[in-house]
N, CA, C and O atoms as a GROMACS GRO file, in nm:
protein
  608
    1MET      N    1  -4.276  -2.687   2.210
    1MET     CA    2  -4.263  -2.743   2.345
    1MET      C    3  -4.341  -2.656   2.443
    1MET      O    4  -4.344  -2.534   2.431
    2VAL      N    5  -4.404  -2.722   2.539
    2VAL     CA    6  -4.488  -2.651   2.635
    2VAL      C    7  -4.449  -2.689   2.778
    2VAL      O    8  -4.384  -2.790   2.802
    3ASN      N    9  -4.492  -2.605   2.869
    3ASN     CA   10  -4.479  -2.630   3.012
    3ASN      C   11  -4.616  -2.670   3.064
    3ASN      O   12  -4.715  -2.600   3.039
    4TYR      N   13  -4.624  -2.779   3.136
    4TYR     CA   14  -4.749  -2.825   3.193
    4TYR      C   15  -4.745  -2.820   3.345
    4TYR      O   16  -4.644  -2.852   3.407
    5TYR      N   17  -4.856  -2.777   3.403
    5TYR     CA   18  -4.879  -2.792   3.546
    5TYR      C   19  -4.978  -2.906   3.562
    5TYR      O   20  -5.083  -2.905   3.498
    6LEU      N   21  -4.947  -3.003   3.645
    6LEU     CA   22  -5.037  -3.114   3.670
    6LEU      C   23  -5.095  -3.105   3.811
    6LEU      O   24  -5.021  -3.101   3.909
    7ASP      N   25  -5.228  -3.102   3.819
    7ASP     CA   26  -5.290  -3.114   3.951
    7ASP      C   27  -5.304  -3.264   3.980
    7ASP      O   28  -5.263  -3.346   3.898
    8THR      N   29  -5.360  -3.298   4.092
    8THR     CA   30  -5.367  -3.438   4.132
    8THR      C   31  -5.451  -3.521   4.036
    8THR      O   32  -5.413  -3.633   4.002
    9SER      N   33  -5.563  -3.467   3.990
    9SER     CA   34  -5.650  -3.543   3.900
    9SER      C   35  -5.578  -3.578   3.770
    9SER      O   36  -5.601  -3.685   3.713
   10ALA      N   37  -5.494  -3.490   3.723
   10ALA     CA   38  -5.416  -3.516   3.602
   10ALA      C   39  -5.299  -3.608   3.632
   10ALA      O   40  -5.271  -3.701   3.556
   11MET      N   41  -5.230  -3.583   3.741
   11MET     CA   42  -5.112  -3.663   3.775
   11MET      C   43  -5.148  -3.811   3.788
   11MET      O   44  -5.071  -3.897   3.744
   12LEU      N   45  -5.262  -3.841   3.848
   12LEU     CA   46  -5.301  -3.981   3.867
   12LEU      C   47  -5.312  -4.054   3.734
   12LEU      O   48  -5.283  -4.173   3.726
   13LYS      N   49  -5.355  -3.983   3.630
   13LYS     CA   50  -5.373  -4.046   3.500
   13LYS      C   51  -5.242  -4.094   3.440
   13LYS      O   52  -5.242  -4.177   3.349
   14ARG      N   53  -5.132  -4.043   3.488
   14ARG     CA   54  -5.002  -4.090   3.439
   14ARG      C   55  -4.969  -4.229   3.494
   14ARG      O   56  -4.896  -4.305   3.432
   15TYR      N   57  -5.023  -4.261   3.610
   15TYR     CA   58  -4.985  -4.384   3.681
   15TYR      C   59  -5.095  -4.490   3.685
   15TYR      O   60  -5.066  -4.608   3.703
   16VAL      N   61  -5.219  -4.448   3.669
   16VAL     CA   62  -5.333  -4.539   3.676
   16VAL      C   63  -5.416  -4.519   3.550
   16VAL      O   64  -5.445  -4.405   3.512
   17ASP      N   65  -5.454  -4.628   3.485
   17ASP     CA   66  -5.534  -4.617   3.364
   17ASP      C   67  -5.677  -4.576   3.398
   17ASP      O   68  -5.746  -4.642   3.475
   18GLU      N   69  -5.719  -4.466   3.337
   18GLU     CA   70  -5.854  -4.415   3.349
   18GLU      C   71  -5.879  -4.326   3.228
   18GLU      O   72  -5.785  -4.299   3.153
   19PRO      N   73  -6.002  -4.280   3.206
   19PRO     CA   74  -6.027  -4.196   3.088
   19PRO      C   75  -5.930  -4.078   3.082
   19PRO      O   76  -5.911  -4.006   3.180
   20GLY      N   77  -5.869  -4.060   2.966
   20GLY     CA   78  -5.776  -3.951   2.945
   20GLY      C   79  -5.630  -3.985   2.971
   20GLY      O   80  -5.542  -3.904   2.943
   21SER      N   81  -5.603  -4.105   3.024
   21SER     CA   82  -5.465  -4.142   3.057
   21SER      C   83  -5.376  -4.148   2.934
   21SER      O   84  -5.265  -4.094   2.936
   22ALA      N   85  -5.422  -4.211   2.827
   22ALA     CA   86  -5.338  -4.225   2.707
   22ALA      C   87  -5.307  -4.087   2.649
   22ALA      O   88  -5.192  -4.059   2.613
   23TRP      N   89  -5.408  -4.002   2.640
   23TRP     CA   90  -5.386  -3.867   2.587
   23TRP      C   91  -5.286  -3.792   2.673
   23TRP      O   92  -5.192  -3.730   2.622
   24LEU      N   93  -5.304  -3.796   2.806
   24LEU     CA   94  -5.215  -3.724   2.896
   24LEU      C   95  -5.072  -3.773   2.881
   24LEU      O   96  -4.979  -3.693   2.873
   25ARG      N   97  -5.053  -3.904   2.876
   25ARG     CA   98  -4.917  -3.957   2.863
   25ARG      C   99  -4.853  -3.910   2.733
   25ARG      O  100  -4.734  -3.877   2.731
   26ASP      N  101  -4.930  -3.907   2.625
   26ASP     CA  102  -4.877  -3.856   2.498
   26ASP      C  103  -4.836  -3.710   2.509
   26ASP      O  104  -4.729  -3.671   2.464
   27GLN      N  105  -4.921  -3.629   2.569
   27GLN     CA  106  -4.894  -3.486   2.580
   27GLN      C  107  -4.770  -3.458   2.664
   27GLN      O  108  -4.684  -3.379   2.624
   28ILE      N  109  -4.761  -3.521   2.778
   28ILE     CA  110  -4.649  -3.488   2.867
   28ILE      C  111  -4.517  -3.544   2.816
   28ILE      O  112  -4.410  -3.499   2.859
   29SER      N  113  -4.523  -3.641   2.726
   29SER     CA  114  -4.397  -3.692   2.670
   29SER      C  115  -4.329  -3.587   2.584
   29SER      O  116  -4.209  -3.597   2.558
   30LEU      N  117  -4.404  -3.488   2.538
   30LEU     CA  118  -4.351  -3.382   2.453
   30LEU      C  119  -4.324  -3.252   2.529
   30LEU      O  120  -4.286  -3.152   2.468
   31ALA      N  121  -4.344  -3.253   2.659
   31ALA     CA  122  -4.338  -3.130   2.738
   31ALA      C  123  -4.195  -3.081   2.758
   31ALA      O  124  -4.100  -3.159   2.768
   32LEU      N  125  -4.184  -2.949   2.765
   32LEU     CA  126  -4.058  -2.885   2.803
   32LEU      C  127  -4.034  -2.907   2.952
   32LEU      O  128  -3.923  -2.940   2.994
   33SER      N  129  -4.139  -2.887   3.032
   33SER     CA  130  -4.129  -2.913   3.176
   33SER      C  131  -4.264  -2.955   3.231
   33SER      O  132  -4.370  -2.919   3.177
   34LEU      N  133  -4.259  -3.032   3.339
   34LEU     CA  134  -4.377  -3.077   3.412
   34LEU      C  135  -4.366  -3.023   3.553
   34LEU      O  136  -4.272  -3.054   3.626
   35VAL      N  137  -4.463  -2.941   3.590
   35VAL     CA  138  -4.459  -2.868   3.716
   35VAL      C  139  -4.573  -2.918   3.805
   35VAL      O  140  -4.682  -2.946   3.757
   36ALA      N  141  -4.546  -2.928   3.935
   36ALA     CA  142  -4.649  -2.967   4.030
   36ALA      C  143  -4.617  -2.906   4.166
   36ALA      O  144  -4.502  -2.875   4.197
   37SER      N  145  -4.721  -2.889   4.245
   37SER     CA  146  -4.704  -2.841   4.383
   37SER      C  147  -4.646  -2.952   4.469
   37SER      O  148  -4.665  -3.070   4.443
   38GLN      N  149  -4.575  -2.911   4.570
   38GLN     CA  150  -4.523  -3.005   4.670
   38GLN      C  151  -4.637  -3.087   4.732
   38GLN      O  152  -4.615  -3.200   4.774
   39LEU      N  153  -4.755  -3.030   4.736
   39LEU     CA  154  -4.871  -3.099   4.793
   39LEU      C  155  -4.908  -3.224   4.715
   39LEU      O  156  -4.973  -3.314   4.768
   40ILE      N  157  -4.868  -3.231   4.589
   40ILE     CA  158  -4.907  -3.343   4.503
   40ILE      C  159  -4.859  -3.475   4.560
   40ILE      O  160  -4.924  -3.578   4.542
   41ILE      N  161  -4.747  -3.473   4.628
   41ILE     CA  162  -4.689  -3.598   4.679
   41ILE      C  163  -4.786  -3.665   4.776
   41ILE      O  164  -4.816  -3.784   4.763
   42VAL      N  165  -4.835  -3.590   4.873
   42VAL     CA  166  -4.928  -3.645   4.971
   42VAL      C  167  -5.061  -3.681   4.905
   42VAL      O  168  -5.119  -3.786   4.936
   43GLU      N  169  -5.109  -3.597   4.816
   43GLU     CA  170  -5.238  -3.624   4.752
   43GLU      C  171  -5.234  -3.748   4.665
   43GLU      O  172  -5.329  -3.826   4.665
   44VAL      N  173  -5.127  -3.768   4.591
   44VAL     CA  174  -5.117  -3.886   4.504
   44VAL      C  175  -5.107  -4.013   4.588
   44VAL      O  176  -5.174  -4.112   4.558
   45ILE      N  177  -5.026  -4.012   4.692
   45ILE     CA  178  -5.015  -4.130   4.778
   45ILE      C  179  -5.150  -4.159   4.844
   45ILE      O  180  -5.188  -4.276   4.858
   46SER      N  181  -5.223  -4.056   4.884
   46SER     CA  182  -5.357  -4.074   4.939
   46SER      C  183  -5.450  -4.139   4.836
   46SER      O  184  -5.523  -4.233   4.869
   47ALA      N  185  -5.447  -4.091   4.714
   47ALA     CA  186  -5.533  -4.146   4.609
   47ALA      C  187  -5.497  -4.291   4.577
   47ALA      O  188  -5.585  -4.374   4.557
   48PHE      N  189  -5.368  -4.321   4.572
   48PHE     CA  190  -5.326  -4.460   4.549
   48PHE      C  191  -5.381  -4.551   4.660
   48PHE      O  192  -5.434  -4.658   4.632
   49ASN      N  193  -5.368  -4.507   4.784
   49ASN     CA  194  -5.414  -4.590   4.896
   49ASN      C  195  -5.566  -4.602   4.901
   49ASN      O  196  -5.619  -4.704   4.944
   50ARG      N  197  -5.636  -4.498   4.858
   50ARG     CA  198  -5.782  -4.509   4.846
   50ARG      C  199  -5.818  -4.619   4.746
   50ARG      O  200  -5.912  -4.695   4.769
   51ARG      N  201  -5.743  -4.626   4.637
   51ARG     CA  202  -5.769  -4.730   4.537
   51ARG      C  203  -5.741  -4.870   4.593
   51ARG      O  204  -5.810  -4.966   4.559
   52ILE      N  205  -5.641  -4.882   4.678
   52ILE     CA  206  -5.616  -5.012   4.743
   52ILE      C  207  -5.737  -5.050   4.828
   52ILE      O  208  -5.787  -5.162   4.820
   53ARG      N  209  -5.785  -4.956   4.910
   53ARG     CA  210  -5.900  -4.983   4.998
   53ARG      C  211  -6.025  -5.018   4.917
   53ARG      O  212  -6.105  -5.101   4.960
   54GLU      N  213  -6.041  -4.955   4.800
   54GLU     CA  214  -6.158  -4.981   4.716
   54GLU      C  215  -6.142  -5.107   4.631
   54GLU      O  216  -6.238  -5.153   4.569
   55GLY      N  217  -6.021  -5.163   4.628
   55GLY     CA  218  -5.998  -5.286   4.553
   55GLY      C  219  -5.960  -5.268   4.407
   55GLY      O  220  -5.951  -5.367   4.334
   56SER      N  221  -5.937  -5.144   4.363
   56SER     CA  222  -5.901  -5.123   4.222
   56SER      C  223  -5.750  -5.117   4.199
   56SER      O  224  -5.705  -5.100   4.086
   57LEU      N  225  -5.671  -5.131   4.306
   57LEU     CA  226  -5.525  -5.132   4.296
   57LEU      C  227  -5.472  -5.234   4.396
   57LEU      O  228  -5.504  -5.229   4.515
   58SER      N  229  -5.390  -5.326   4.347
   58SER     CA  230  -5.333  -5.427   4.436
   58SER      C  231  -5.216  -5.367   4.515
   58SER      O  232  -5.154  -5.271   4.470
   59PRO      N  233  -5.188  -5.422   4.632
   59PRO     CA  234  -5.072  -5.373   4.708
   59PRO      C  235  -4.942  -5.383   4.628
   59PRO      O  236  -4.856  -5.294   4.639
   60ALA      N  237  -4.925  -5.488   4.550
   60ALA     CA  238  -4.802  -5.502   4.470
   60ALA      C  239  -4.794  -5.393   4.363
   60ALA      O  240  -4.688  -5.334   4.343
   61ASP      N  241  -4.906  -5.367   4.295
   61ASP     CA  242  -4.907  -5.260   4.195
   61ASP      C  243  -4.884  -5.124   4.261
   61ASP      O  244  -4.816  -5.038   4.206
   62TYR      N  245  -4.942  -5.106   4.380
   62TYR     CA  246  -4.920  -4.982   4.453
   62TYR      C  247  -4.772  -4.959   4.479
   62TYR      O  248  -4.720  -4.851   4.452
   63GLN      N  249  -4.704  -5.060   4.529
   63GLN     CA  250  -4.561  -5.044   4.560
   63GLN      C  251  -4.483  -5.008   4.434
   63GLN      O  252  -4.392  -4.925   4.439
   64ARG      N  253  -4.518  -5.071   4.323
   64ARG     CA  254  -4.448  -5.044   4.197
   64ARG      C  255  -4.472  -4.901   4.150
   64ARG      O  256  -4.376  -4.829   4.121
   65ILE      N  257  -4.598  -4.858   4.143
   65ILE     CA  258  -4.624  -4.723   4.091
   65ILE      C  259  -4.584  -4.615   4.192
   65ILE      O  260  -4.546  -4.505   4.152
   66ARG      N  261  -4.592  -4.647   4.321
   66ARG     CA  262  -4.544  -4.551   4.422
   66ARG      C  263  -4.396  -4.524   4.403
   66ARG      O  264  -4.352  -4.409   4.406
   67ASP      N  265  -4.318  -4.631   4.383
   67ASP     CA  266  -4.174  -4.613   4.365
   67ASP      C  267  -4.143  -4.535   4.238
   67ASP      O  268  -4.053  -4.452   4.237
   68ILE      N  269  -4.217  -4.563   4.131
   68ILE     CA  270  -4.198  -4.487   4.006
   68ILE      C  271  -4.234  -4.341   4.028
   68ILE      O  272  -4.162  -4.251   3.985
   69PHE      N  273  -4.347  -4.317   4.096
   69PHE     CA  274  -4.389  -4.180   4.124
   69PHE      C  275  -4.284  -4.105   4.205
   69PHE      O  276  -4.250  -3.991   4.172
   70PHE      N  277  -4.233  -4.166   4.312
   70PHE     CA  278  -4.130  -4.100   4.393
   70PHE      C  279  -4.006  -4.068   4.310
   70PHE      O  280  -3.948  -3.961   4.324
   71GLU      N  281  -3.966  -4.161   4.226
   71GLU     CA  282  -3.849  -4.136   4.140
   71GLU      C  283  -3.878  -4.021   4.043
   71GLU      O  284  -3.793  -3.935   4.021
   72ASP      N  285  -3.998  -4.020   3.985
   72ASP     CA  286  -4.036  -3.911   3.895
   72ASP      C  287  -4.037  -3.777   3.968
   72ASP      O  288  -3.998  -3.675   3.911
   73CYS      N  289  -4.079  -3.776   4.094
   73CYS     CA  290  -4.077  -3.652   4.172
   73CYS      C  291  -3.935  -3.600   4.190
   73CYS      O  292  -3.912  -3.480   4.196
   74ARG      N  293  -3.841  -3.692   4.198
   74ARG     CA  294  -3.701  -3.651   4.214
   74ARG      C  295  -3.636  -3.611   4.082
   74ARG      O  296  -3.548  -3.525   4.080
   75THR      N  297  -3.679  -3.673   3.971
   75THR     CA  298  -3.602  -3.658   3.847
   75THR      C  299  -3.678  -3.596   3.730
   75THR      O  300  -3.616  -3.544   3.638
   76VAL      N  301  -3.810  -3.601   3.732
   76VAL     CA  302  -3.889  -3.556   3.617
   76VAL      C  303  -3.963  -3.426   3.644
   76VAL      O  304  -3.957  -3.333   3.564
   77TYR      N  305  -4.032  -3.420   3.756
   77TYR     CA  306  -4.117  -3.305   3.785
   77TYR      C  307  -4.038  -3.192   3.850
   77TYR      O  308  -3.942  -3.214   3.924
   78GLN      N  309  -4.081  -3.072   3.820
   78GLN     CA  310  -4.033  -2.956   3.894
   78GLN      C  311  -4.133  -2.935   4.008
   78GLN      O  312  -4.242  -2.881   3.987
   79ILE      N  313  -4.095  -2.978   4.126
   79ILE     CA  314  -4.183  -2.970   4.242
   79ILE      C  315  -4.166  -2.832   4.304
   79ILE      O  316  -4.057  -2.794   4.346
   80VAL      N  317  -4.277  -2.757   4.310
   80VAL     CA  318  -4.275  -2.620   4.362
   80VAL      C  319  -4.313  -2.623   4.509
   80VAL      O  320  -4.420  -2.673   4.545
   81PRO      N  321  -4.228  -2.570   4.596
   81PRO     CA  322  -4.259  -2.571   4.739
   81PRO      C  323  -4.374  -2.476   4.772
   81PRO      O  324  -4.402  -2.381   4.698
   82VAL      N  325  -4.439  -2.504   4.883
   82VAL     CA  326  -4.542  -2.415   4.934
   82VAL      C  327  -4.471  -2.295   4.995
   82VAL      O  328  -4.395  -2.308   5.091
   83THR      N  329  -4.496  -2.178   4.938
   83THR     CA  330  -4.432  -2.054   4.984
   83THR      C  331  -4.538  -1.956   5.030
   83THR      O  332  -4.658  -1.977   5.012
   84THR      N  333  -4.493  -1.848   5.090
   84THR     CA  334  -4.585  -1.742   5.131
   84THR      C  335  -4.658  -1.686   5.010
   84THR      O  336  -4.778  -1.656   5.018
   85ALA      N  337  -4.590  -1.670   4.898
   85ALA     CA  338  -4.654  -1.619   4.776
   85ALA      C  339  -4.766  -1.712   4.730
   85ALA      O  340  -4.872  -1.666   4.688
   86VAL      N  341  -4.742  -1.842   4.738
   86VAL     CA  342  -4.845  -1.939   4.698
   86VAL      C  343  -4.963  -1.931   4.795
   86VAL      O  344  -5.078  -1.930   4.751
   87ILE      N  345  -4.937  -1.926   4.924
   87ILE     CA  346  -5.046  -1.919   5.022
   87ILE      C  347  -5.126  -1.790   5.005
   87ILE      O  348  -5.249  -1.794   5.008
   88ASP      N  349  -5.059  -1.677   4.987
   88ASP     CA  350  -5.129  -1.550   4.966
   88ASP      C  351  -5.215  -1.555   4.841
   88ASP      O  352  -5.329  -1.508   4.841
   89THR      N  353  -5.161  -1.612   4.734
   89THR     CA  354  -5.237  -1.623   4.609
   89THR      C  355  -5.357  -1.716   4.628
   89THR      O  356  -5.466  -1.686   4.579
   90ALA      N  357  -5.338  -1.826   4.700
   90ALA     CA  358  -5.449  -1.919   4.725
   90ALA      C  359  -5.561  -1.852   4.804
   90ALA      O  360  -5.678  -1.872   4.774
   91CYS      N  361  -5.525  -1.773   4.903
   91CYS     CA  362  -5.628  -1.701   4.981
   91CYS      C  363  -5.706  -1.606   4.892
   91CYS      O  364  -5.828  -1.596   4.904
   92HIS      N  365  -5.637  -1.536   4.803
   92HIS     CA  366  -5.704  -1.447   4.708
   92HIS      C  367  -5.798  -1.527   4.618
   92HIS      O  368  -5.911  -1.485   4.592
   93LEU      N  369  -5.751  -1.641   4.569
   93LEU     CA  370  -5.834  -1.724   4.481
   93LEU      C  371  -5.959  -1.773   4.552
   93LEU      O  372  -6.066  -1.781   4.491
   94LEU      N  373  -5.947  -1.806   4.680
   94LEU     CA  374  -6.063  -1.853   4.756
   94LEU      C  375  -6.168  -1.744   4.773
   94LEU      O  376  -6.286  -1.773   4.789
   95GLU      N  377  -6.125  -1.619   4.770
   95GLU     CA  378  -6.219  -1.507   4.778
   95GLU      C  379  -6.288  -1.481   4.644
   95GLU      O  380  -6.390  -1.414   4.639
   96SER      N  381  -6.231  -1.535   4.536
   96SER     CA  382  -6.283  -1.508   4.402
   96SER      C  383  -6.351  -1.626   4.336
   96SER      O  384  -6.430  -1.608   4.244
   97HIS      N  385  -6.322  -1.747   4.382
   97HIS     CA  386  -6.371  -1.868   4.315
   97HIS      C  387  -6.418  -1.971   4.418
   97HIS      O  388  -6.364  -1.977   4.528
   98PRO      N  389  -6.519  -2.052   4.383
   98PRO     CA  390  -6.569  -2.155   4.475
   98PRO      C  391  -6.480  -2.279   4.473
   98PRO      O  392  -6.514  -2.380   4.412
   99LEU      N  393  -6.366  -2.270   4.540
   99LEU     CA  394  -6.267  -2.378   4.539
   99LEU      C  395  -6.249  -2.437   4.678
   99LEU      O  396  -6.274  -2.371   4.779
  100ARG      N  397  -6.204  -2.562   4.682
  100ARG     CA  398  -6.159  -2.624   4.808
  100ARG      C  399  -6.016  -2.576   4.833
  100ARG      O  400  -5.948  -2.528   4.743
  101GLY      N  401  -5.972  -2.590   4.957
  101GLY     CA  402  -5.841  -2.540   4.997
  101GLY      C  403  -5.726  -2.592   4.914
  101GLY      O  404  -5.646  -2.514   4.862
  102TYR      N  405  -5.715  -2.725   4.900
  102TYR     CA  406  -5.603  -2.780   4.824
  102TYR      C  407  -5.614  -2.745   4.676
  102TYR      O  408  -5.512  -2.727   4.609
  103ASP      N  409  -5.735  -2.736   4.623
  103ASP     CA  410  -5.750  -2.694   4.483
  103ASP      C  411  -5.698  -2.552   4.465
  103ASP      O  412  -5.631  -2.522   4.366
  104ALA      N  413  -5.728  -2.466   4.561
  104ALA     CA  414  -5.677  -2.329   4.555
  104ALA      C  415  -5.525  -2.327   4.561
  104ALA      O  416  -5.461  -2.246   4.494
  105MET      N  417  -5.467  -2.416   4.640
  105MET     CA  418  -5.321  -2.423   4.649
  105MET      C  419  -5.260  -2.468   4.516
  105MET      O  420  -5.158  -2.414   4.474
  106HIS      N  421  -5.322  -2.565   4.450
  106HIS     CA  422  -5.272  -2.608   4.320
  106HIS      C  423  -5.282  -2.494   4.219
  106HIS      O  424  -5.186  -2.466   4.147
  107LEU      N  425  -5.397  -2.430   4.214
  107LEU     CA  426  -5.414  -2.321   4.119
  107LEU      C  427  -5.319  -2.206   4.152
  107LEU      O  428  -5.260  -2.147   4.061
  108ALA      N  429  -5.303  -2.175   4.278
  108ALA     CA  430  -5.211  -2.067   4.317
  108ALA      C  431  -5.068  -2.099   4.275
  108ALA      O  432  -4.997  -2.011   4.226
  109THR      N  433  -5.028  -2.222   4.292
  109THR     CA  434  -4.893  -2.262   4.249
  109THR      C  435  -4.878  -2.242   4.099
  109THR      O  436  -4.777  -2.188   4.053
  110ALA      N  437  -4.978  -2.285   4.024
  110ALA     CA  438  -4.973  -2.268   3.878
  110ALA      C  439  -4.970  -2.121   3.840
  110ALA      O  440  -4.896  -2.082   3.750
  111VAL      N  441  -5.049  -2.039   3.906
  111VAL     CA  442  -5.052  -1.895   3.876
  111VAL      C  443  -4.917  -1.831   3.904
  111VAL      O  444  -4.867  -1.753   3.824
  112VAL      N  445  -4.857  -1.864   4.018
  112VAL     CA  446  -4.726  -1.808   4.053
  112VAL      C  447  -4.620  -1.850   3.951
  112VAL      O  448  -4.540  -1.767   3.908
  113VAL      N  449  -4.620  -1.976   3.912
  113VAL     CA  450  -4.523  -2.024   3.812
  113VAL      C  451  -4.550  -1.960   3.677
  113VAL      O  452  -4.457  -1.918   3.609
  114HIS      N  453  -4.677  -1.951   3.639
  114HIS     CA  454  -4.714  -1.890   3.511
  114HIS      C  455  -4.664  -1.746   3.502
  114HIS      O  456  -4.608  -1.705   3.401
  115ARG      N  457  -4.686  -1.670   3.607
  115ARG     CA  458  -4.641  -1.530   3.608
  115ARG      C  459  -4.489  -1.521   3.597
  115ARG      O  460  -4.436  -1.434   3.528
  116SER      N  461  -4.420  -1.611   3.663
  116SER     CA  462  -4.274  -1.613   3.656
  116SER      C  463  -4.227  -1.644   3.514
  116SER      O  464  -4.134  -1.582   3.464
  117LEU      N  465  -4.291  -1.740   3.450
  117LEU     CA  466  -4.256  -1.774   3.312
  117LEU      C  467  -4.281  -1.655   3.219
  117LEU      O  468  -4.199  -1.625   3.133
  118GLN      N  469  -4.395  -1.588   3.237
  118GLN     CA  470  -4.428  -1.472   3.154
  118GLN      C  471  -4.324  -1.362   3.170
  118GLN      O  472  -4.280  -1.304   3.071
  119ARG      N  473  -4.286  -1.332   3.293
  119ARG     CA  474  -4.187  -1.227   3.317
  119ARG      C  475  -4.055  -1.256   3.246
  119ARG      O  476  -3.985  -1.164   3.203
  120ARG      N  477  -4.022  -1.383   3.234
  120ARG     CA  478  -3.895  -1.421   3.172
  120ARG      C  479  -3.908  -1.450   3.023
  120ARG      O  480  -3.811  -1.490   2.959
  121GLY      N  481  -4.028  -1.429   2.967
  121GLY     CA  482  -4.049  -1.451   2.825
  121GLY      C  483  -4.042  -1.597   2.784
  121GLY      O  484  -4.009  -1.628   2.670
  122LEU      N  485  -4.074  -1.687   2.876
  122LEU     CA  486  -4.069  -1.831   2.849
  122LEU      C  487  -4.207  -1.881   2.807
  122LEU      O  488  -4.307  -1.813   2.830
  123PRO      N  489  -4.213  -2.001   2.747
  123PRO     CA  490  -4.343  -2.055   2.704
  123PRO      C  491  -4.443  -2.062   2.820
  123PRO      O  492  -4.406  -2.090   2.934
  124ALA      N  493  -4.568  -2.035   2.788
  124ALA     CA  494  -4.674  -2.032   2.887
  124ALA      C  495  -4.693  -2.168   2.954
  124ALA      O  496  -4.649  -2.271   2.903
  125LEU      N  497  -4.757  -2.164   3.068
  125LEU     CA  498  -4.790  -2.284   3.143
  125LEU      C  499  -4.932  -2.327   3.106
  125LEU      O  500  -5.024  -2.245   3.105
  126ILE      N  501  -4.950  -2.454   3.076
  126ILE     CA  502  -5.082  -2.510   3.050
  126ILE      C  503  -5.123  -2.592   3.172
  126ILE      O  504  -5.048  -2.679   3.218
  127PHE      N  505  -5.240  -2.564   3.225
  127PHE     CA  506  -5.292  -2.628   3.345
  127PHE      C  507  -5.364  -2.756   3.305
  127PHE      O  508  -5.469  -2.749   3.240
  128LEU      N  509  -5.311  -2.871   3.343
  128LEU     CA  510  -5.374  -3.001   3.316
  128LEU      C  511  -5.453  -3.043   3.438
  128LEU      O  512  -5.398  -3.059   3.547
  129CYS      N  513  -5.584  -3.061   3.419
  129CYS     CA  514  -5.671  -3.088   3.533
  129CYS      C  515  -5.800  -3.150   3.483
  129CYS      O  516  -5.852  -3.110   3.379
  130ALA      N  517  -5.853  -3.248   3.557
  130ALA     CA  518  -5.978  -3.314   3.519
  130ALA      C  519  -6.097  -3.265   3.602
  130ALA      O  520  -6.200  -3.332   3.606
  131ASP      N  521  -6.084  -3.151   3.666
  131ASP     CA  522  -6.189  -3.095   3.752
  131ASP      C  523  -6.244  -2.969   3.685
  131ASP      O  524  -6.173  -2.869   3.672
  132ASP      N  525  -6.369  -2.974   3.641
  132ASP     CA  526  -6.427  -2.862   3.566
  132ASP      C  527  -6.432  -2.733   3.647
  132ASP      O  528  -6.406  -2.626   3.592
  133ARG      N  529  -6.464  -2.740   3.775
  133ARG     CA  530  -6.471  -2.619   3.857
  133ARG      C  531  -6.333  -2.554   3.869
  133ARG      O  532  -6.319  -2.433   3.856
  134LEU      N  533  -6.233  -2.636   3.893
  134LEU     CA  534  -6.097  -2.584   3.904
  134LEU      C  535  -6.049  -2.530   3.770
  134LEU      O  536  -5.980  -2.428   3.765
  135ASN      N  537  -6.085  -2.597   3.662
  135ASN     CA  538  -6.048  -2.548   3.529
  135ASN      C  539  -6.114  -2.413   3.498
  135ASN      O  540  -6.051  -2.326   3.438
  136ALA      N  541  -6.238  -2.395   3.540
  136ALA     CA  542  -6.305  -2.267   3.517
  136ALA      C  543  -6.232  -2.155   3.592
  136ALA      O  544  -6.215  -2.046   3.538
  137ALA      N  545  -6.189  -2.183   3.714
  137ALA     CA  546  -6.114  -2.082   3.790
  137ALA      C  547  -5.980  -2.055   3.723
  137ALA      O  548  -5.937  -1.940   3.716
  138ALA      N  549  -5.914  -2.159   3.674
  138ALA     CA  550  -5.784  -2.141   3.606
  138ALA      C  551  -5.800  -2.055   3.481
  138ALA      O  552  -5.718  -1.967   3.455
  139LEU      N  553  -5.905  -2.080   3.404
  139LEU     CA  554  -5.932  -1.997   3.286
  139LEU      C  555  -5.956  -1.852   3.326
  139LEU      O  556  -5.905  -1.760   3.261
  140ALA      N  557  -6.034  -1.832   3.432
  140ALA     CA  558  -6.062  -1.696   3.478
  140ALA      C  559  -5.935  -1.624   3.524
  140ALA      O  560  -5.928  -1.501   3.519
  141GLU      N  561  -5.836  -1.700   3.568
  141GLU     CA  562  -5.709  -1.642   3.612
  141GLU      C  563  -5.609  -1.628   3.498
  141GLU      O  564  -5.494  -1.591   3.520
  142GLY      N  565  -5.652  -1.658   3.376
  142GLY     CA  566  -5.567  -1.635   3.260
  142GLY      C  567  -5.479  -1.750   3.218
  142GLY      O  568  -5.390  -1.734   3.134
  143LEU      N  569  -5.502  -1.868   3.275
  143LEU     CA  570  -5.423  -1.984   3.236
  143LEU      C  571  -5.487  -2.056   3.118
  143LEU      O  572  -5.609  -2.055   3.102
  144MET      N  573  -5.406  -2.118   3.036
  144MET     CA  574  -5.456  -2.211   2.936
  144MET      C  575  -5.484  -2.342   3.009
  144MET      O  576  -5.409  -2.380   3.100
  145VAL      N  577  -5.590  -2.411   2.970
  145VAL     CA  578  -5.634  -2.530   3.041
  145VAL      C  579  -5.658  -2.644   2.942
  145VAL      O  580  -5.708  -2.622   2.832
  146GLU      N  581  -5.622  -2.763   2.983
  146GLU     CA  582  -5.659  -2.885   2.911
  146GLU      C  583  -5.715  -2.984   3.012
  146GLU      O  584  -5.657  -3.005   3.119
  147ASN      N  585  -5.830  -3.044   2.978
  147ASN     CA  586  -5.892  -3.145   3.062
  147ASN      C  587  -5.870  -3.281   2.995
  147ASN      O  588  -5.928  -3.306   2.890
  148PRO      N  589  -5.790  -3.369   3.054
  148PRO     CA  590  -5.764  -3.500   2.993
  148PRO      C  591  -5.891  -3.582   2.972
  148PRO      O  592  -5.895  -3.667   2.883
  149ASN      N  593  -5.995  -3.557   3.052
  149ASN     CA  594  -6.120  -3.632   3.037
  149ASN      C  595  -6.189  -3.601   2.905
  149ASN      O  596  -6.277  -3.676   2.863
  150HIS      N  597  -6.151  -3.494   2.839
  150HIS     CA  598  -6.209  -3.461   2.709
  150HIS      C  599  -6.145  -3.539   2.596
  150HIS      O  600  -6.184  -3.525   2.480
  151TYR      N  601  -6.046  -3.622   2.630
  151TYR     CA  602  -5.973  -3.701   2.530
  151TYR      C  603  -5.967  -3.847   2.573
  151TYR      O  604  -5.860  -3.900   2.601
  152PRO      N  605  -6.085  -3.913   2.578
  152PRO     CA  606  -6.087  -4.053   2.625
  152PRO      C  607  -6.020  -4.141   2.522
  152PRO      O  608  -6.010  -4.262   2.541
   0.00000   0.00000   0.00000
């Protein structure tokens, strides 16, 4: 059993069919825990609404998957709040890696959780992300990484 951190690019694959969705769904069905930043809620809703505007998601499908996502946030995911430790870690990451602000926040959240798991002797955190630049930074920070896009 493993612990997974899902960034927005990975989280979307659970709710919308795209390359890597089937693999991701299989992997997370076996997970010990699924961890995400509190920021994921706003980012996922933004991505869903972008798909409505682009015509790849109907309003009815949006309402259905939005409701499932909100329920999963309450019952399935371990949502990690934005804390001073996460912000401090994100600032450090921005000085070391070419990341966007929210990407640094996701990676910082994963790093903080990973360190906590290590201190307690619990299974490592695997960073699930479909962004190669963010994955490179995660690897450099000592996280195990899986890119769902590598498993179409």
